[in-house]
N, C-alpha and C positions, 0 to 999 in steps of 0.2 A: 248258664254257659253261653258265651258269646257265639255269634254266627261264624262258622269256619269258612274261609274263602274256598272256592271250588278247587283251585290248584292245590292248596294245602290238604283239602279233604281227600283228593285223589292220591296224593303222595302218601298220606297216612294209611289209606286203604291198601295200597300196594306194598307198603313197607314190610320187608321180610318174606314176601311171597316168592317161593321157589318153584321151578318147573316140577310137574308131577313125574312119577316114575315112568320108565319106558316099558313097553311091551312089544313082543315080536308078533308081526302079522304077515300073512301071505300078501304079496304085492296086490293080488286081485281083490283083496278085502281092505286095502289101505287108502283107497281114494278119499280125499277130504280130510285125512289125518295129517298130523304135523310130525316131521322127522325129529327123532330124539338124538340122532347121531349122524355124522357125515356118511355118505355113501360113495364108495370108490368103484370104478368099473372093473368087472371081473373078466373083461376081454377087450380086445382092440377092435374098433369099428371104423371103416371096414377092415376085416382081418387080412385083406389082400388088396393089391391094386385092382380097381374095378372100373368098368366102363360107365361113363356118364350118359352115353347115347347108344342108340342102335346104329350099327355100321360095321366097320372092319378094323380089327386090330392089325397095326402095321408098324414097320420101322420107318420113322419119319424120313430118314436118309434115302429110303427106296422110292418114295412117292414123288412121281413127276406126272404132269398132265398127259393123259393118253398113253402112258407107258404101262403095259399090263402087269398085274401081279397075280400069281397063282393062289387060288383059294384052297387051303389044305385042310380045312376043318371048321368046326364051330365051337363057340363057347357060350353056354347059356347059364342063367342064374340057377345054381344048384348042380350044374353039370359042366365042369370046365373042360377046355381043350387040354389033352394030356401030353401034347408034344411041346417042342420049343420052336419058335418062329425063326425061320432062316431067311437069308437074303432073297429078295424078290418074291416073298410070300405074304399072304394075308390070311386072317382067320375071321370068319363071320362071327360077329359078337353082338350081344344084346345088353340092354341097360341093366346094370347091376352085376353082370357076369365078370368072372376073374379075367384080367388081362394076362395072356400067356407069356411065359418067359421069352425074352427076345424082342417083344413088342414094346414100343414106347409112346404110341399115339393111337388115336382112333380117327379113322376117316369116316365121317358120317355117311349114311347110306344115300342121302340126297346128293352127295358129291362124288358118287361112283356109279358107273354103269356096269351091271352084271352081264357077263358074256360067257355063258357056260360055266366052266370051272375056273374062270378068271374074272378080274374086274379091271375097268379102265378108270383111273382117277380123273376127276374133272377139277380138282383143287389140290394144292399142296397142304401139308400139315407141319406143325412144329412139335418137337419133343414135349410130351406131357399133355398135348391137346386132348381134352375130353377124357382124361384119365384121373380118377379119384385115387390118390395115393393111400396106401394102408395107413390107418390111424388118422385120416382126415377129420373124422368126427371126434374121436377120443381114443386114448390108449389105455391099456390095462394098468390098473392102479391109480389112474387119474381120478381125483375127487371132483365130482360134478354136481352133487346135491349135498347141501349143508344142513346141519341141525337147525331147526326152526323153519324149514321150508314146508310150505303147505303142499301136500301131494295132490296137485291139480292134474288135469289130463295130460298136460305137457310133461310134468315131472314123472307121472306114472309111465308114460311111453318111454321116456329116457331111461328110467330104472330098468324097465323090461329089456331095452336094447343093451343095457349094461350087464344083463344076465344076473339080476339080483332078484331071486324069487321071494325072498323075505326081507322085511325092513323093520327097524326099530322105530316105533312111534310113541309119542306121549300118550299116556292114558287120558281119556276124555274127562275133564272135570265134571263131577256129578253135582248138579245144582238142584236142591230141593226148593220147591216153590209153594208158599202157603199164602192164601188169601184170608183176610179176616173181616168180619162185619156181619151183624144180623141182617143188614139190608141186602146181602148178596144171596143169589141162588145160582146153581150150576146152569150151564148152557143146556137148553132144551126143557128146562123146568118152567112152570107157570108162576111168574112172580106175583106176590101179594100186592096189595095196593100201595105199600110203602117200600117195595123192594125193586131191585134192578138185577139184570143178568150179569154175572161176573165175566169180565173180559181180561183182567190182568193176568191170570194164570196162563191162559192160552197165548196171550201176546208175549209174555216173558219166555214161555217155553219155546216159541218160534225164534225169539231173539237169541236164546241160549244155543239152540241148534245152529243158527246162522253163525254164531261166534265159535262153534266147535265144541260146545259142551253137551252134556247129556242131562236133559231136564227130568225131574221126578215131581209130579204134581201131587201135593199133599192135600189138595182140596181146599175147603173153606172152613175156618174155625169161627165159632160163635164168639160174641163179645163177653167172654168170661176168661179169667186167668186159667182155669182148669182146662177148658177146651183148647186154648192156645198152647198150654204146656203139654198136653197130651199129643197134639199134632207135632210139636217140635221134637218130642221123643221119637217120632217115626222118621225123623231126618237123620238119625244116627248113621254114620258112614258116609254122608255127603261131604263134599269139599266146600260147598257154599250153601248157606241157607238164606233164601230171599223171602222176606215177609212183606206183604203189602197192606197198608192201612194200620191204624191203631198205634202209630208211633209218635203222635203229637202229644199235647198236654191236656186234652180234654178228659173228663171223668170216665169216658168209655174207651180211652186210649190205653189199652192194657198190655200191649206187646212188650214194652220195656220191662215192667215189673215181672211179667211171666218169664221172660228170658233171664233176667237177673236172678230170679228164683231158681232157675235151672243151672245157674253158674256162669252166665255170660259176663265177660269182662267188657264193659262198655268203654269205647274210645271217645266217640262224640255222637251227637244226635241232632244238631241243627247246622245247616249250612247257608251261606249267603248266595242262594240260587233261586231263580224263578223259571220254570216251575220246579218245586222240589225242596223247599225249605226243611220240612221235617224228615230228613234222611238220617238214619241211624247206622253206625258202624261199630262192630264188636267182634269178639271171638268166643266160641263156645265149643268145648270138647274137640278141639282141632279143626272146627269149621270156622270159616269166615262168615260173619253175619252181616247182611245188608238189609236194613229196614227201609222200605221205600214208601212214599206217600200213596194213599189209596186212590186219589184221582187218576184216571187212566192215562192222561197225557203226561202227568208228572211221573208216573211209574215208568212209562216207556222212554221218556227223555232221560230220566236218571239211569235207566238201564243202558242206554247208549253211552252216557258219559262215564258211568262207573262200573257196571257189570261187565260190559264187553272188555274193557282194559284188564279187569281182574281175571277173567277167563283167559285172555291172551297171555298174561303173566304166568299162569299155571301151565300153559301150553309151551312156554318158552319163546313166544313170538312177540313182536313189537306191534302195538296198536297205536296208530297215528292219531293223536288227539289235537294236532295243530289244525286250525281252520284254514281254508283257502280265502283268497280275496275276491270279493264280488262288488259289482256296482249296485248301489241301493236303488230300488225301483219306485219308492214312495217315501215321503217324509216320515221321520220318526221323532217322537218327543223325547225329552230328557229322561234318563233312567234314575232309579233310586239306589239304595245301598246294596241291592242284591244283583249278582250277575244274571242277566236275562237271556234266555234261549228262545228266540222269537220264531215261531213257525212261519215258513216262507216258501214261495214257489220260485225255484231257480231255473232260469232258462239261459240258453247260449245265444248271444246276440253279438254279431260283429267280432267274433273271437273272444268275447268276454262273458263271464257269468253275471247275470243280472238277477238280483234277489229282491223279490217283492213281498213284503210282510202281509199276512192276512190281517184284516181289520179287527177280528175277534180272536182273542188269545186265551179264552177261559180254559182252565186246566181240565175241565170235564169233556171237552169237545173233541172226540175221537175222529169225527169226520174231517175236521180241519187238519189234524195230524196225518191222517191217511192221505190227504190231498197234497200235503207238504212234502217236499223232497230236500229241504234244507232248514237249518236253524241259524238265524242271524245271532251272533254273539254280541251282546251289549254289556260292556264292563260296568262295574258299579260307578254310579254318579256320572255316566257318560252324558254329555250335553246333547241337546236336540241336534238333529242332523237332517240335511236336505237330500232329496232324491238326486242321484248322480254322484254322490260321495262313495268312497270305498269303505266297505265294511267286511269284517271277518265272518265267514259262514262255514258251518259244518254240513257237508253233503250227506244225505241219508239214502240216496239211491234214486231210482227213476220215479 
């Protein structure tokens, strides 16, 4: 099987993926979820003309400098003035309070001198001055939040103001994560002389949560078909099964035969990518199967390139896979036939991103990946390039 280009591999992975079913949640429990349907306002905001400042509700035509106005009442937030403003009158008003009928402007308190039960204006006003009209923010029935929107704090606050106590959100994709290899021991264990502590399961679980999914850790399977198959059976009901390690062509790489033996339909299993050549994609009992390389850097880079977009597709959101442009901070040699994702430190200088690649790019070096905040994308057969040139870069965060 020839190496599949990264772009084609991603397209095949996402082919036919539909958003998951919706579920209703109380708004208070929906933070961080993705809307499954549009949300329309259940009320108008503000529901009445409201004062934007502390001061006096007046008729603009009545306001003249040092011409007294009689103060006939007050309007506070939650307790409006019950009457109608007449000629030569003013109502003490506070920010957010309803503007009484008959008033068409607010004389701010700094521009008035209180004198018992009257005020002396020190400035004139125009009709509508410092008045928030009814519906300034939104009106009943107006659609303000759309399907696919992440319910971040701003969206939650808006939905609450719209008086929507429940919302329809996409079910979180359940992602079962299985590590494989006799060389691995769980975190907190004492590794033997030929063993290492497993990091992939925890790293991928964090990536899944960050992307909006729900991780399920299946632990570590030994290098036997039986152990792998038994662990896969525990993934029943998951939307995605991610397996790390054992997907290559060595005599101990048993993931593929174990999965095929359980009924997996294999799509492809080698891609033209570094790090991450032995990546496997298939389907098993309604699950999307993603087999990732065992090297920790390869696992997480492939998780960013492939797993995050897959979760986004199931949530009905768009995942931006297009790199940004940065200035190269150091010379780079020519690339071979695989698309290379080079760990780099990206800094902002003179209004531009500057991406400096790390000198060591071994796929086992997690310390370098943790220090990196970007991946320079080097297309297949890209020629050598000098510092100062423009390069595409995928930003990973701070």
